[in-house]
C-alpha positions in Angstrom: -31.3 -5.8 34.4 -29.7 -8.7 32.6 -29.8 -9.8 29.0 -31.9 -13.0 28.7 -29.3 -15.7 27.8 -31.6 -17.6 25.5 -32.7 -14.6 23.4 -31.1 -12.6 20.6 -31.4 -8.9 20.0 -33.8 -9.8 17.2 -36.0 -11.6 19.7 -36.0 -8.6 22.0 -37.0 -6.4 19.0 -39.8 -8.8 18.0 -41.3 -8.8 21.4 -41.3 -5.0 21.5 -42.7 -4.7 18.0 -45.6 -7.1 18.7 -46.8 -5.1 21.7 -46.0 -1.5 20.7 -46.3 -1.9 16.9 -42.9 -0.1 16.4 -41.3 -0.7 13.0 -37.8 -2.2 12.8 -36.4 1.2 11.7 -37.2 2.6 15.2 -35.9 -0.4 17.1 -32.6 -0.5 15.3 -31.7 2.9 16.8 -32.1 1.6 20.4 -29.1 0.5 22.5 -29.0 -3.0 24.1 -29.9 -1.5 27.5 -32.9 0.3 25.9 -34.0 -2.9 24.1 -33.9 -4.8 27.4 -35.8 -2.0 29.2 -38.5 -1.8 26.5 -38.9 -5.6 26.3 -39.5 -5.6 30.1 -42.3 -3.0 29.6 -43.7 -5.1 26.7 -43.8 -8.2 28.9 -45.7 -6.2 31.6 -48.2 -4.9 29.1 -48.7 -8.3 27.6 -49.7 -9.7 30.9 -46.8 -12.3 30.7 -45.1 -12.3 34.1 -43.5 -15.7 33.8 -40.1 -14.5 32.5 
């Protein structure tokens, strides 16, 4: 799993927060690998399969 080159960690957190309604306090504790993994899950749940 690769870090999307055009996104920041804040972008990853925002995508996750929109889908799962997690507050920033929960997202700040995640590692970069976890953020990437959860963002992938968020994209799947959102129905967006273009990225």
